[in-house]
C-alpha positions in Angstrom: 26.9 4.8 9.4 25.9 4.3 5.8 22.4 3.8 4.5 21.2 2.3 1.2 17.7 3.4 0.2 15.3 1.3 -1.9 14.3 3.2 -5.0 12.2 2.3 -8.0 13.8 2.4 -11.5 11.7 4.7 -13.8 14.0 5.0 -16.8 17.2 3.3 -18.0 20.0 4.8 -20.1 22.0 1.8 -21.3 24.5 4.0 -23.0 25.6 5.7 -19.8 24.7 2.7 -17.5 22.5 5.1 -15.4 18.9 4.9 -14.3 16.4 7.4 -13.1 15.2 6.2 -9.7 12.5 7.6 -7.5 10.6 7.6 -4.3 7.6 9.6 -3.5 8.0 11.8 -6.6 11.7 12.6 -5.8 14.0 11.4 -8.6 17.8 11.1 -9.0 20.2 9.2 -11.2 22.0 6.1 -10.1 24.7 4.0 -11.7 23.4 0.5 -12.5 26.7 -1.1 -13.5 26.8 -3.2 -10.3 23.5 -5.1 -10.8 22.5 -7.7 -13.3 19.7 -7.1 -15.7 18.1 -3.9 -14.3 14.6 -3.3 -15.6 12.1 -0.5 -15.4 9.9 -1.1 -12.4 12.7 -2.9 -10.4 13.4 -1.8 -6.9 17.1 -1.3 -6.2 19.1 -0.4 -3.1 21.0 2.8 -3.8 24.0 3.9 -1.9 26.2 6.9 -2.8 24.7 7.1 -6.3 25.1 3.4 -7.1 22.4 0.7 -7.3 24.1 -2.0 -5.3 21.5 -4.8 -5.4 17.9 -5.5 -6.5 15.3 -6.1 -3.9 11.8 -7.5 -4.3 8.9 -5.1 -4.1 7.6 -6.4 -0.8 11.0 -5.9 0.9 11.4 -2.5 -0.7 8.0 -1.3 0.5 8.6 -2.7 4.0 12.0 -0.8 4.2 10.3 2.4 2.9 7.7 2.1 5.6 10.4 1.7 8.2 12.1 4.9 6.8 8.8 6.7 7.1 8.3 5.6 10.7 11.9 6.8 11.5 11.3 10.1 9.9 8.1 10.6 11.8 9.8 9.8 15.1 12.6 12.2 14.3 10.0 15.0 13.6 8.3 14.3 16.9 11.6 14.5 18.8 12.6 17.7 17.1 9.2 19.2 17.9 9.6 18.2 21.6 13.1 19.7 21.8 11.9 22.9 20.2 8.9 23.1 22.6 11.3 22.6 25.6 13.7 25.2 24.4 10.8 27.7 23.9 9.4 26.9 27.4 12.8 27.3 28.9 13.4 30.6 27.1 10.0 31.9 28.2 10.7 31.0 31.9 13.9 33.0 31.7 12.2 36.2 30.7 
Protein backbone atom coordinates (compact mmCIF):
# COMPACT_ATOMS: atom_id res chain seq x y z
CA UNK A 1 0.00 0.00 0.00
CA UNK A 2 1.30 3.44 -0.87
CA UNK A 3 0.44 6.69 0.83
CA UNK A 4 0.72 10.26 -0.30
CA UNK A 5 0.89 12.81 2.50
CA UNK A 6 -0.33 16.40 2.28
CA UNK A 7 2.52 18.79 3.05
CA UNK A 8 2.79 22.57 2.87
CA UNK A 9 5.32 24.23 0.57
CA UNK A 10 7.62 26.52 2.60
CA UNK A 11 10.34 27.29 0.03
CA UNK A 12 10.81 26.73 -3.68
CA UNK A 13 14.06 26.31 -5.60
CA UNK A 14 13.11 26.87 -9.24
CA UNK A 15 16.60 25.96 -10.39
CA UNK A 16 16.40 22.41 -9.04
CA UNK A 17 12.59 22.07 -9.25
CA UNK A 18 12.50 21.17 -5.56
CA UNK A 19 10.48 22.54 -2.69
CA UNK A 20 10.96 22.44 1.04
CA UNK A 21 7.70 20.97 2.36
CA UNK A 22 6.66 20.52 5.98
CA UNK A 23 4.19 19.23 8.47
CA UNK A 24 4.27 19.90 12.20
CA UNK A 25 7.80 21.29 12.04
CA UNK A 26 9.21 18.32 10.13
CA UNK A 27 10.65 19.34 6.76
CA UNK A 28 11.90 17.50 3.70
CA UNK A 29 12.51 18.26 0.06
CA UNK A 30 10.15 17.17 -2.68
CA UNK A 31 10.38 17.38 -6.45
CA UNK A 32 7.78 19.73 -7.91
CA UNK A 33 8.16 18.94 -11.63
CA UNK A 34 4.85 17.10 -11.75
CA UNK A 35 2.57 19.93 -10.60
CA UNK A 36 1.63 23.15 -12.31
CA UNK A 37 2.48 26.52 -10.83
CA UNK A 38 3.59 25.51 -7.32
CA UNK A 39 3.58 28.39 -4.85
CA UNK A 40 4.76 28.92 -1.30
CA UNK A 41 1.83 28.13 0.99
CA UNK A 42 0.28 25.54 -1.33
CA UNK A 43 -0.52 22.11 0.03
CA UNK A 44 0.69 19.25 -2.14
CA UNK A 45 0.33 15.50 -1.90
CA UNK A 46 3.83 14.05 -1.63
CA UNK A 47 4.60 10.45 -2.50
CA UNK A 48 8.11 8.98 -2.70
CA UNK A 49 9.68 12.43 -2.72
CA UNK A 50 7.47 13.87 -5.49
CA UNK A 51 4.65 16.36 -5.17
CA UNK A 52 2.03 14.61 -7.29
CA UNK A 53 -0.90 17.02 -7.00
CA UNK A 54 -2.05 20.21 -5.33
CA UNK A 55 -4.83 20.00 -2.77
CA UNK A 56 -6.84 22.78 -1.23
CA UNK A 57 -6.10 23.68 2.35
CA UNK A 58 -9.40 22.35 3.74
CA UNK A 59 -8.83 18.93 2.19
CA UNK A 60 -5.20 18.86 3.33
CA UNK A 61 -6.15 19.70 6.91
CA UNK A 62 -8.91 17.08 6.89
CA UNK A 63 -6.45 14.46 5.60
CA UNK A 64 -3.87 15.44 8.23
CA UNK A 65 -6.50 15.12 10.96
CA UNK A 66 -7.26 11.60 9.70
CA UNK A 67 -3.54 10.75 9.81
CA UNK A 68 -3.40 12.04 13.40
CA UNK A 69 -6.40 9.89 14.39
CA UNK A 70 -4.80 6.84 12.79
CA UNK A 71 -1.51 7.50 14.58
CA UNK A 72 -3.30 7.82 17.93
CA UNK A 73 -5.19 4.56 17.33
CA UNK A 74 -1.94 2.78 16.49
CA UNK A 75 -0.33 4.07 19.69
CA UNK A 76 -3.28 2.81 21.72
CA UNK A 77 -3.07 -0.62 20.08
CA UNK A 78 0.68 -0.79 20.70
CA UNK A 79 0.21 0.15 24.37
CA UNK A 80 -2.47 -2.54 24.74
CA UNK A 81 -0.25 -5.19 23.15
CA UNK A 82 2.67 -4.21 25.38
CA UNK A 83 0.45 -4.33 28.50
CA UNK A 84 -0.84 -7.79 27.57
CA UNK A 85 2.70 -9.05 26.95
CA UNK A 86 3.87 -7.66 30.31
CA UNK A 87 0.88 -9.22 32.10
CA UNK A 88 1.48 -12.57 30.42
CA UNK A 89 5.18 -12.45 31.30
CA UNK A 90 4.32 -11.60 34.90
CA UNK A 91 1.94 -14.54 35.19
CA UNK A 92 4.63 -16.91 33.95
CA UNK A 93 7.03 -15.96 36.75
